[in-house]
CHARMM internal coordinates of N, CA and C (Angstrom, degrees):
IC EDIT
DIST 1 N 1 CA 1.4503
DIST 1 CA 1 C 1.5286
ANGL 1 N 1 CA 1 C 112.52
DIST 1 C 2 N 1.2947
ANGL 1 CA 1 C 2 N 117.29
DIHE 1 N 1 CA 1 C 2 N -8.92
DIST 2 N 2 CA 1.4635
ANGL 1 C 2 N 2 CA 119.89
DIHE 1 CA 1 C 2 N 2 CA -178.60
DIST 2 CA 2 C 1.5207
ANGL 2 N 2 CA 2 C 111.80
DIHE 1 C 2 N 2 CA 2 C -83.24
DIST 2 C 3 N 1.3212
ANGL 2 CA 2 C 3 N 117.53
DIHE 2 N 2 CA 2 C 3 N -13.39
DIST 3 N 3 CA 1.4635
ANGL 2 C 3 N 3 CA 121.53
DIHE 2 CA 2 C 3 N 3 CA -177.00
DIST 3 CA 3 C 1.5141
ANGL 3 N 3 CA 3 C 114.27
DIHE 2 C 3 N 3 CA 3 C -56.75
DIST 3 C 4 N 1.3390
ANGL 3 CA 3 C 4 N 118.68
DIHE 3 N 3 CA 3 C 4 N -52.08
DIST 4 N 4 CA 1.4698
ANGL 3 C 4 N 4 CA 119.03
DIHE 3 CA 3 C 4 N 4 CA 179.26
DIST 4 CA 4 C 1.5282
ANGL 4 N 4 CA 4 C 112.86
DIHE 3 C 4 N 4 CA 4 C -62.07
DIST 4 C 5 N 1.3142
ANGL 4 CA 4 C 5 N 117.39
DIHE 4 N 4 CA 4 C 5 N -36.49
DIST 5 N 5 CA 1.4633
ANGL 4 C 5 N 5 CA 120.19
DIHE 4 CA 4 C 5 N 5 CA 179.36
DIST 5 CA 5 C 1.5213
ANGL 5 N 5 CA 5 C 110.76
DIHE 4 C 5 N 5 CA 5 C -66.43
DIST 5 C 6 N 1.3131
ANGL 5 CA 5 C 6 N 117.15
DIHE 5 N 5 CA 5 C 6 N -40.06
DIST 6 N 6 CA 1.4630
ANGL 5 C 6 N 6 CA 121.26
DIHE 5 CA 5 C 6 N 6 CA 178.49
DIST 6 CA 6 C 1.5193
ANGL 6 N 6 CA 6 C 110.44
DIHE 5 C 6 N 6 CA 6 C -64.97
DIST 6 C 7 N 1.3188
ANGL 6 CA 6 C 7 N 117.02
DIHE 6 N 6 CA 6 C 7 N -40.58
DIST 7 N 7 CA 1.4749
ANGL 6 C 7 N 7 CA 120.38
DIHE 6 CA 6 C 7 N 7 CA 178.09
DIST 7 CA 7 C 1.5217
ANGL 7 N 7 CA 7 C 111.11
DIHE 6 C 7 N 7 CA 7 C -64.58
DIST 7 C 8 N 1.3178
ANGL 7 CA 7 C 8 N 117.88
DIHE 7 N 7 CA 7 C 8 N -40.08
DIST 8 N 8 CA 1.4636
ANGL 7 C 8 N 8 CA 120.77
DIHE 7 CA 7 C 8 N 8 CA 178.54
DIST 8 CA 8 C 1.5268
ANGL 8 N 8 CA 8 C 111.09
DIHE 7 C 8 N 8 CA 8 C -66.09
DIST 8 C 9 N 1.3122
ANGL 8 CA 8 C 9 N 117.00
DIHE 8 N 8 CA 8 C 9 N -43.20
DIST 9 N 9 CA 1.4645
ANGL 8 C 9 N 9 CA 119.99
DIHE 8 CA 8 C 9 N 9 CA 178.36
DIST 9 CA 9 C 1.5219
ANGL 9 N 9 CA 9 C 110.23
DIHE 8 C 9 N 9 CA 9 C -63.23
DIST 9 C 10 N 1.3133
ANGL 9 CA 9 C 10 N 116.68
DIHE 9 N 9 CA 9 C 10 N -43.33
DIST 10 N 10 CA 1.4668
ANGL 9 C 10 N 10 CA 120.27
DIHE 9 CA 9 C 10 N 10 CA 179.10
DIST 10 CA 10 C 1.5223
ANGL 10 N 10 CA 10 C 110.84
DIHE 9 C 10 N 10 CA 10 C -63.31
DIST 10 C 11 N 1.3145
ANGL 10 CA 10 C 11 N 116.89
DIHE 10 N 10 CA 10 C 11 N -41.53
DIST 11 N 11 CA 1.4609
ANGL 10 C 11 N 11 CA 120.85
DIHE 10 CA 10 C 11 N 11 CA -176.86
DIST 11 CA 11 C 1.5100
ANGL 11 N 11 CA 11 C 114.51
DIHE 10 C 11 N 11 CA 11 C -72.37
DIST 11 C 12 N 1.3247
ANGL 11 CA 11 C 12 N 116.99
DIHE 11 N 11 CA 11 C 12 N -32.64
DIST 12 N 12 CA 1.4620
ANGL 11 C 12 N 12 CA 120.20
DIHE 11 CA 11 C 12 N 12 CA -174.05
DIST 12 CA 12 C 1.5240
ANGL 12 N 12 CA 12 C 114.54
DIHE 11 C 12 N 12 CA 12 C -106.21
DIST 12 C 13 N 1.3222
ANGL 12 CA 12 C 13 N 118.46
DIHE 12 N 12 CA 12 C 13 N -12.12
DIST 13 N 13 CA 1.4623
ANGL 12 C 13 N 13 CA 120.38
DIHE 12 CA 12 C 13 N 13 CA -178.21
DIST 13 CA 13 C 1.5257
ANGL 13 N 13 CA 13 C 111.25
DIHE 12 C 13 N 13 CA 13 C -123.97
DIST 13 C 14 N 1.2997
ANGL 13 CA 13 C 14 N 117.24
DIHE 13 N 13 CA 13 C 14 N -58.00
DIST 14 N 14 CA 1.4623
ANGL 13 C 14 N 14 CA 121.35
DIHE 13 CA 13 C 14 N 14 CA -171.25
DIST 14 CA 14 C 1.5264
ANGL 14 N 14 CA 14 C 112.08
DIHE 13 C 14 N 14 CA 14 C -71.12
DIST 14 C 15 N 1.3169
ANGL 14 CA 14 C 15 N 118.05
DIHE 14 N 14 CA 14 C 15 N -47.13
DIST 15 N 15 CA 1.4714
ANGL 14 C 15 N 15 CA 121.10
DIHE 14 CA 14 C 15 N 15 CA -179.70
DIST 15 CA 15 C 1.5269
ANGL 15 N 15 CA 15 C 112.15
DIHE 14 C 15 N 15 CA 15 C -61.48
DIST 15 C 16 N 1.3414
ANGL 15 CA 15 C 16 N 120.28
DIHE 15 N 15 CA 15 C 16 N -49.48
DIST 16 N 16 CA 1.4699
ANGL 15 C 16 N 16 CA 119.16
DIHE 15 CA 15 C 16 N 16 CA 177.77
DIST 16 CA 16 C 1.5280
ANGL 16 N 16 CA 16 C 113.86
DIHE 15 C 16 N 16 CA 16 C -62.29
DIST 16 C 17 N 1.3182
ANGL 16 CA 16 C 17 N 116.72
DIHE 16 N 16 CA 16 C 17 N -31.74
DIST 17 N 17 CA 1.4663
ANGL 16 C 17 N 17 CA 120.50
DIHE 16 CA 16 C 17 N 17 CA 177.61
DIST 17 CA 17 C 1.5218
ANGL 17 N 17 CA 17 C 110.38
DIHE 16 C 17 N 17 CA 17 C -61.18
DIST 17 C 18 N 1.3249
ANGL 17 CA 17 C 18 N 117.10
DIHE 17 N 17 CA 17 C 18 N -48.91
DIST 18 N 18 CA 1.4620
ANGL 17 C 18 N 18 CA 120.08
DIHE 17 CA 17 C 18 N 18 CA -178.82
DIST 18 CA 18 C 1.5275
ANGL 18 N 18 CA 18 C 112.10
DIHE 17 C 18 N 18 CA 18 C -72.24
DIST 18 C 19 N 1.3201
ANGL 18 CA 18 C 19 N 117.94
DIHE 18 N 18 CA 18 C 19 N -31.67
DIST 19 N 19 CA 1.4643
ANGL 18 C 19 N 19 CA 119.91
DIHE 18 CA 18 C 19 N 19 CA 175.06
DIST 19 CA 19 C 1.5278
ANGL 19 N 19 CA 19 C 110.77
DIHE 18 C 19 N 19 CA 19 C -66.39
DIST 19 C 20 N 1.3147
ANGL 19 CA 19 C 20 N 117.66
DIHE 19 N 19 CA 19 C 20 N -37.70
DIST 20 N 20 CA 1.4644
ANGL 19 C 20 N 20 CA 121.07
DIHE 19 CA 19 C 20 N 20 CA 178.11
DIST 20 CA 20 C 1.5230
ANGL 20 N 20 CA 20 C 110.61
DIHE 19 C 20 N 20 CA 20 C -64.99
DIST 20 C 21 N 1.3195
ANGL 20 CA 20 C 21 N 117.00
DIHE 20 N 20 CA 20 C 21 N -39.99
DIST 21 N 21 CA 1.4650
ANGL 20 C 21 N 21 CA 119.93
DIHE 20 CA 20 C 21 N 21 CA 177.26
DIST 21 CA 21 C 1.5251
ANGL 21 N 21 CA 21 C 110.20
DIHE 20 C 21 N 21 CA 21 C -64.18
DIST 21 C 22 N 1.3274
ANGL 21 CA 21 C 22 N 117.20
DIHE 21 N 21 CA 21 C 22 N -43.52
DIST 22 N 22 CA 1.4625
ANGL 21 C 22 N 22 CA 120.46
DIHE 21 CA 21 C 22 N 22 CA 179.54
DIST 22 CA 22 C 1.5286
ANGL 22 N 22 CA 22 C 111.36
DIHE 21 C 22 N 22 CA 22 C -63.70
DIST 22 C 23 N 1.3291
ANGL 22 CA 22 C 23 N 117.47
DIHE 22 N 22 CA 22 C 23 N -41.33
DIST 23 N 23 CA 1.4640
ANGL 22 C 23 N 23 CA 120.77
DIHE 22 CA 22 C 23 N 23 CA -179.93
DIST 23 CA 23 C 1.5264
ANGL 23 N 23 CA 23 C 112.36
DIHE 22 C 23 N 23 CA 23 C -70.37
DIST 23 C 24 N 1.3161
ANGL 23 CA 23 C 24 N 117.85
DIHE 23 N 23 CA 23 C 24 N -21.99
DIST 24 N 24 CA 1.4609
ANGL 23 C 24 N 24 CA 119.97
DIHE 23 CA 23 C 24 N 24 CA -179.88
DIST 24 CA 24 C 1.5236
ANGL 24 N 24 CA 24 C 112.03
DIHE 23 C 24 N 24 CA 24 C -69.10
DIST 24 C 25 N 1.3104
ANGL 24 CA 24 C 25 N 117.61
DIHE 24 N 24 CA 24 C 25 N -14.56
DIST 25 N 25 CA 1.4700
ANGL 24 C 25 N 25 CA 121.81
DIHE 24 CA 24 C 25 N 25 CA 177.81
DIST 25 CA 25 C 1.5265
ANGL 25 N 25 CA 25 C 111.81
DIHE 24 C 25 N 25 CA 25 C -95.52
DIST 25 C 26 N 1.3386
ANGL 25 CA 25 C 26 N 118.04
DIHE 25 N 25 CA 25 C 26 N 11.62
DIST 26 N 26 CA 1.4591
ANGL 25 C 26 N 26 CA 122.00
DIHE 25 CA 25 C 26 N 26 CA 179.51
DIST 26 CA 26 C 1.5236
ANGL 26 N 26 CA 26 C 109.43
DIHE 25 C 26 N 26 CA 26 C -123.10
DIST 26 C 27 N 1.3232
ANGL 26 CA 26 C 27 N 115.78
DIHE 26 N 26 CA 26 C 27 N 174.25
DIST 27 N 27 CA 1.4623
ANGL 26 C 27 N 27 CA 120.91
DIHE 26 CA 26 C 27 N 27 CA 176.48
DIST 27 CA 27 C 1.5319
ANGL 27 N 27 CA 27 C 110.63
DIHE 26 C 27 N 27 CA 27 C -104.29
DIST 27 C 28 N 1.2968
ANGL 27 CA 27 C 28 N 117.84
DIHE 27 N 27 CA 27 C 28 N 34.54
DIST 28 N 28 CA 1.4614
ANGL 27 C 28 N 28 CA 123.71
DIHE 27 CA 27 C 28 N 28 CA -177.94
DIST 28 CA 28 C 1.5234
ANGL 28 N 28 CA 28 C 111.43
DIHE 27 C 28 N 28 CA 28 C -59.53
DIST 28 C 29 N 1.3257
ANGL 28 CA 28 C 29 N 117.11
DIHE 28 N 28 CA 28 C 29 N 128.28
DIST 29 N 29 CA 1.4591
ANGL 28 C 29 N 29 CA 123.65
DIHE 28 CA 28 C 29 N 29 CA 173.83
DIST 29 CA 29 C 1.5264
ANGL 29 N 29 CA 29 C 107.49
DIHE 28 C 29 N 29 CA 29 C -126.50
DIST 29 C 30 N 1.3140
ANGL 29 CA 29 C 30 N 116.94
DIHE 29 N 29 CA 29 C 30 N 140.77
DIST 30 N 30 CA 1.4607
ANGL 29 C 30 N 30 CA 120.09
DIHE 29 CA 29 C 30 N 30 CA -175.84
DIST 30 CA 30 C 1.5233
ANGL 30 N 30 CA 30 C 112.79
DIHE 29 C 30 N 30 CA 30 C -70.37
DIST 30 C 31 N 1.3147
ANGL 30 CA 30 C 31 N 118.29
DIHE 30 N 30 CA 30 C 31 N -33.04
DIST 31 N 31 CA 1.4569
ANGL 30 C 31 N 31 CA 120.88
DIHE 30 CA 30 C 31 N 31 CA -175.41
DIST 31 CA 31 C 1.5244
ANGL 31 N 31 CA 31 C 113.37
DIHE 30 C 31 N 31 CA 31 C -109.06
DIST 31 C 32 N 1.3115
ANGL 31 CA 31 C 32 N 117.44
DIHE 31 N 31 CA 31 C 32 N 7.22
DIST 32 N 32 CA 1.4612
ANGL 31 C 32 N 32 CA 120.68
DIHE 31 CA 31 C 32 N 32 CA -178.16
DIST 32 CA 32 C 1.5235
ANGL 32 N 32 CA 32 C 110.97
DIHE 31 C 32 N 32 CA 32 C -87.09
DIST 32 C 33 N 1.3373
ANGL 32 CA 32 C 33 N 117.34
DIHE 32 N 32 CA 32 C 33 N 134.16
DIST 33 N 33 CA 1.4646
ANGL 32 C 33 N 33 CA 119.23
DIHE 32 CA 32 C 33 N 33 CA 176.78
DIST 33 CA 33 C 1.5287
ANGL 33 N 33 CA 33 C 112.66
DIHE 32 C 33 N 33 CA 33 C -79.34
DIST 33 C 34 N 1.3299
ANGL 33 CA 33 C 34 N 117.14
DIHE 33 N 33 CA 33 C 34 N -8.81
DIST 34 N 34 CA 1.4598
ANGL 33 C 34 N 34 CA 120.74
DIHE 33 CA 33 C 34 N 34 CA -179.21
DIST 34 CA 34 C 1.5242
ANGL 34 N 34 CA 34 C 110.85
DIHE 33 C 34 N 34 CA 34 C -73.50
DIST 34 C 35 N 1.3290
ANGL 34 CA 34 C 35 N 117.03
DIHE 34 N 34 CA 34 C 35 N 147.53
DIST 35 N 35 CA 1.4690
ANGL 34 C 35 N 35 CA 119.33
DIHE 34 CA 34 C 35 N 35 CA 178.69
DIST 35 CA 35 C 1.5307
ANGL 35 N 35 CA 35 C 110.88
DIHE 34 C 35 N 35 CA 35 C -70.25
DIST 35 C 36 N 1.2970
ANGL 35 CA 35 C 36 N 114.89
DIHE 35 N 35 CA 35 C 36 N 154.69
DIST 36 N 36 CA 1.4622
ANGL 35 C 36 N 36 CA 121.23
DIHE 35 CA 35 C 36 N 36 CA 179.23
DIST 36 CA 36 C 1.5165
ANGL 36 N 36 CA 36 C 110.25
DIHE 35 C 36 N 36 CA 36 C -72.13
DIST 36 C 37 N 1.3259
ANGL 36 CA 36 C 37 N 116.56
DIHE 36 N 36 CA 36 C 37 N 135.78
DIST 37 N 37 CA 1.4605
ANGL 36 C 37 N 37 CA 121.95
DIHE 36 CA 36 C 37 N 37 CA 178.71
DIST 37 CA 37 C 1.5267
ANGL 37 N 37 CA 37 C 109.35
DIHE 36 C 37 N 37 CA 37 C -126.52
DIST 37 C 38 N 1.3126
ANGL 37 CA 37 C 38 N 114.78
DIHE 37 N 37 CA 37 C 38 N 148.79
DIST 38 N 38 CA 1.4659
ANGL 37 C 38 N 38 CA 121.05
DIHE 37 CA 37 C 38 N 38 CA 176.01
DIST 38 CA 38 C 1.5160
ANGL 38 N 38 CA 38 C 108.61
DIHE 37 C 38 N 38 CA 38 C -76.53
DIST 38 C 39 N 1.3356
ANGL 38 CA 38 C 39 N 117.79
DIHE 38 N 38 CA 38 C 39 N 124.42
DIST 39 N 39 CA 1.4647
ANGL 38 C 39 N 39 CA 121.19
DIHE 38 CA 38 C 39 N 39 CA -179.82
DIST 39 CA 39 C 1.5248
ANGL 39 N 39 CA 39 C 112.47
DIHE 38 C 39 N 39 CA 39 C -115.57
DIST 39 C 40 N 1.2993
ANGL 39 CA 39 C 40 N 117.27
DIHE 39 N 39 CA 39 C 40 N 1.03
DIST 40 N 40 CA 1.4631
ANGL 39 C 40 N 40 CA 120.80
DIHE 39 CA 39 C 40 N 40 CA 177.10
DIST 40 CA 40 C 1.5179
ANGL 40 N 40 CA 40 C 112.26
DIHE 39 C 40 N 40 CA 40 C 66.65
DIST 40 C 41 N 1.3144
ANGL 40 CA 40 C 41 N 116.41
DIHE 40 N 40 CA 40 C 41 N -132.19
DIST 41 N 41 CA 1.4597
ANGL 40 C 41 N 41 CA 121.53
DIHE 40 CA 40 C 41 N 41 CA -176.33
DIST 41 CA 41 C 1.5260
ANGL 41 N 41 CA 41 C 113.44
DIHE 40 C 41 N 41 CA 41 C -89.19
DIST 41 C 42 N 1.3181
ANGL 41 CA 41 C 42 N 118.43
DIHE 41 N 41 CA 41 C 42 N 9.81
DIST 42 N 42 CA 1.4685
ANGL 41 C 42 N 42 CA 121.08
DIHE 41 CA 41 C 42 N 42 CA -177.26
DIST 42 CA 42 C 1.5263
ANGL 42 N 42 CA 42 C 111.58
DIHE 41 C 42 N 42 CA 42 C -60.76
DIST 42 C 43 N 1.3150
ANGL 42 CA 42 C 43 N 118.50
DIHE 42 N 42 CA 42 C 43 N -38.31
DIST 43 N 43 CA 1.4630
ANGL 42 C 43 N 43 CA 120.66
DIHE 42 CA 42 C 43 N 43 CA 178.38
DIST 43 CA 43 C 1.5217
ANGL 43 N 43 CA 43 C 111.20
DIHE 42 C 43 N 43 CA 43 C -64.21
DIST 43 C 44 N 1.3186
ANGL 43 CA 43 C 44 N 117.32
DIHE 43 N 43 CA 43 C 44 N -39.18
DIST 44 N 44 CA 1.4572
ANGL 43 C 44 N 44 CA 120.83
DIHE 43 CA 43 C 44 N 44 CA 179.58
DIST 44 CA 44 C 1.5211
ANGL 44 N 44 CA 44 C 111.15
DIHE 43 C 44 N 44 CA 44 C -71.63
DIST 44 C 45 N 1.3305
ANGL 44 CA 44 C 45 N 117.77
DIHE 44 N 44 CA 44 C 45 N -36.13
DIST 45 N 45 CA 1.4737
ANGL 44 C 45 N 45 CA 120.22
DIHE 44 CA 44 C 45 N 45 CA 176.02
DIST 45 CA 45 C 1.5195
ANGL 45 N 45 CA 45 C 110.08
DIHE 44 C 45 N 45 CA 45 C -62.78
DIST 45 C 46 N 1.3289
ANGL 45 CA 45 C 46 N 116.58
DIHE 45 N 45 CA 45 C 46 N -42.40
DIST 46 N 46 CA 1.4544
ANGL 45 C 46 N 46 CA 120.76
DIHE 45 CA 45 C 46 N 46 CA 179.55
DIST 46 CA 46 C 1.5308
ANGL 46 N 46 CA 46 C 110.39
DIHE 45 C 46 N 46 CA 46 C -66.97
DIST 46 C 47 N 1.3028
ANGL 46 CA 46 C 47 N 117.21
DIHE 46 N 46 CA 46 C 47 N -41.15
DIST 47 N 47 CA 1.4534
ANGL 46 C 47 N 47 CA 121.78
DIHE 46 CA 46 C 47 N 47 CA -179.90
DIST 47 CA 47 C 1.5202
ANGL 47 N 47 CA 47 C 111.97
DIHE 46 C 47 N 47 CA 47 C -63.29
DIST 47 C 48 N 1.3072
ANGL 47 CA 47 C 48 N 116.38
DIHE 47 N 47 CA 47 C 48 N -42.83
DIST 48 N 48 CA 1.4536
ANGL 47 C 48 N 48 CA 121.10
DIHE 47 CA 47 C 48 N 48 CA -177.31
DIST 48 CA 48 C 1.5213
ANGL 48 N 48 CA 48 C 113.45
DIHE 47 C 48 N 48 CA 48 C -88.20
DIST 48 C 49 N 1.3270
ANGL 48 CA 48 C 49 N 117.25
DIHE 48 N 48 CA 48 C 49 N -5.26
DIST 49 N 49 CA 1.4498
ANGL 48 C 49 N 49 CA 120.99
DIHE 48 CA 48 C 49 N 49 CA 179.33
DIST 49 CA 49 C 1.5078
ANGL 49 N 49 CA 49 C 113.24
DIHE 48 C 49 N 49 CA 49 C 72.22
DIST 49 C 50 N 1.2915
ANGL 49 CA 49 C 50 N 117.16
DIHE 49 N 49 CA 49 C 50 N 24.45
DIST 50 N 50 CA 1.4525
ANGL 49 C 50 N 50 CA 121.20
DIHE 49 CA 49 C 50 N 50 CA -179.96
DIST 50 CA 50 C 1.5158
ANGL 50 N 50 CA 50 C 108.19
DIHE 49 C 50 N 50 CA 50 C -87.03
DIST 50 C 51 N 1.2995
ANGL 50 CA 50 C 51 N 116.20
DIHE 50 N 50 CA 50 C 51 N 116.93
DIST 51 N 51 CA 1.4560
ANGL 50 C 51 N 51 CA 120.62
DIHE 50 CA 50 C 51 N 51 CA 179.29
DIST 51 CA 51 C 1.5204
ANGL 51 N 51 CA 51 C 108.54
DIHE 50 C 51 N 51 CA 51 C -124.22
DIST 51 C 52 N 1.2975
ANGL 51 CA 51 C 52 N 114.59
DIHE 51 N 51 CA 51 C 52 N 148.84
DIST 52 N 52 CA 1.4578
ANGL 51 C 52 N 52 CA 119.18
DIHE 51 CA 51 C 52 N 52 CA 176.85
DIST 52 CA 52 C 1.5188
ANGL 52 N 52 CA 52 C 107.71
DIHE 51 C 52 N 52 CA 52 C -85.29
DIST 52 C 53 N 1.2817
ANGL 52 CA 52 C 53 N 115.65
DIHE 52 N 52 CA 52 C 53 N 99.05
DIST 53 N 53 CA 1.4468
ANGL 52 C 53 N 53 CA 120.67
DIHE 52 CA 52 C 53 N 53 CA 178.31
DIST 53 CA 53 C 1.5157
ANGL 53 N 53 CA 53 C 108.47
DIHE 52 C 53 N 53 CA 53 C -127.99
DIST 53 C 54 N 1.2982
ANGL 53 CA 53 C 54 N 114.38
DIHE 53 N 53 CA 53 C 54 N 141.79
DIST 54 N 54 CA 1.4573
ANGL 53 C 54 N 54 CA 119.46
DIHE 53 CA 53 C 54 N 54 CA 176.75
DIST 54 CA 54 C 1.5176
ANGL 54 N 54 CA 54 C 106.93
DIHE 53 C 54 N 54 CA 54 C -94.37
DIST 54 C 55 N 1.2946
ANGL 54 CA 54 C 55 N 115.64
DIHE 54 N 54 CA 54 C 55 N 121.52
DIST 55 N 55 CA 1.4578
ANGL 54 C 55 N 55 CA 120.21
DIHE 54 CA 54 C 55 N 55 CA 178.83
DIST 55 CA 55 C 1.5178
ANGL 55 N 55 CA 55 C 108.42
DIHE 54 C 55 N 55 CA 55 C -110.59
DIST 55 C 56 N 1.3073
ANGL 55 CA 55 C 56 N 114.51
DIHE 55 N 55 CA 55 C 56 N 123.83
DIST 56 N 56 CA 1.4554
ANGL 55 C 56 N 56 CA 120.28
DIHE 55 CA 55 C 56 N 56 CA -179.80
DIST 56 CA 56 C 1.5216
ANGL 56 N 56 CA 56 C 108.68
DIHE 55 C 56 N 56 CA 56 C -106.27
DIST 56 C 57 N 1.2790
ANGL 56 CA 56 C 57 N 115.44
DIHE 56 N 56 CA 56 C 57 N 139.38
DIST 57 N 57 CA 1.4557
ANGL 56 C 57 N 57 CA 119.55
DIHE 56 CA 56 C 57 N 57 CA 172.15
DIST 57 CA 57 C 1.5149
ANGL 57 N 57 CA 57 C 107.62
DIHE 56 C 57 N 57 CA 57 C -105.57
DIST 57 C 58 N 1.2930
ANGL 57 CA 57 C 58 N 114.50
DIHE 57 N 57 CA 57 C 58 N 133.58
DIST 58 N 58 CA 1.4553
ANGL 57 C 58 N 58 CA 119.16
DIHE 57 CA 57 C 58 N 58 CA -177.33
DIST 58 CA 58 C 1.5235
ANGL 58 N 58 CA 58 C 108.33
DIHE 57 C 58 N 58 CA 58 C -132.54
DIST 58 C 59 N 1.2822
ANGL 58 CA 58 C 59 N 115.38
DIHE 58 N 58 CA 58 C 59 N 125.26
DIST 59 N 59 CA 1.4528
ANGL 58 C 59 N 59 CA 120.65
DIHE 58 CA 58 C 59 N 59 CA 179.37
DIST 59 CA 59 C 1.5183
ANGL 59 N 59 CA 59 C 108.28
DIHE 58 C 59 N 59 CA 59 C -111.44
DIST 59 C 60 N 1.2952
ANGL 59 CA 59 C 60 N 114.71
DIHE 59 N 59 CA 59 C 60 N 117.52
DIST 60 N 60 CA 1.4576
ANGL 59 C 60 N 60 CA 120.16
DIHE 59 CA 59 C 60 N 60 CA 175.73
DIST 60 CA 60 C 1.5180
ANGL 60 N 60 CA 60 C 108.71
DIHE 59 C 60 N 60 CA 60 C -99.13
DIST 60 C 61 N 1.2984
ANGL 60 CA 60 C 61 N 115.93
DIHE 60 N 60 CA 60 C 61 N 134.61
DIST 61 N 61 CA 1.4585
ANGL 60 C 61 N 61 CA 119.19
DIHE 60 CA 60 C 61 N 61 CA 179.63
DIST 61 CA 61 C 1.5200
ANGL 61 N 61 CA 61 C 111.39
DIHE 60 C 61 N 61 CA 61 C -77.19
DIST 61 C 62 N 1.3272
ANGL 61 CA 61 C 62 N 117.74
DIHE 61 N 61 CA 61 C 62 N -11.39
DIST 62 N 62 CA 1.4527
ANGL 61 C 62 N 62 CA 121.01
DIHE 61 CA 61 C 62 N 62 CA -179.58
DIST 62 CA 62 C 1.5163
ANGL 62 N 62 CA 62 C 111.72
DIHE 61 C 62 N 62 CA 62 C -75.96
DIST 62 C 63 N 1.2818
ANGL 62 CA 62 C 63 N 118.78
DIHE 62 N 62 CA 62 C 63 N -21.74
DIST 63 N 63 CA 1.4688
ANGL 62 C 63 N 63 CA 121.00
DIHE 62 CA 62 C 63 N 63 CA -175.88
DIST 63 CA 63 C 1.4896
ANGL 63 N 63 CA 63 C 112.09
DIHE 62 C 63 N 63 CA 63 C -79.22
END
COOR INIT
IC SEED 1 N 1 CA 1 C
IC BUILD
């Protein structure tokens, strides 16, 4: 009797969870006419504010 319950849980919880993870690696937009492209971790970099910046430290003895 657990079979139908497992199918419902898989259909309404587990499947959308994994689809959301897969879509998070793309540039999918609901209203964009452009095709979906794989962007990798770019969305997560933007979300977390991680940017590749070179930071130099400079110590001047005049200061």
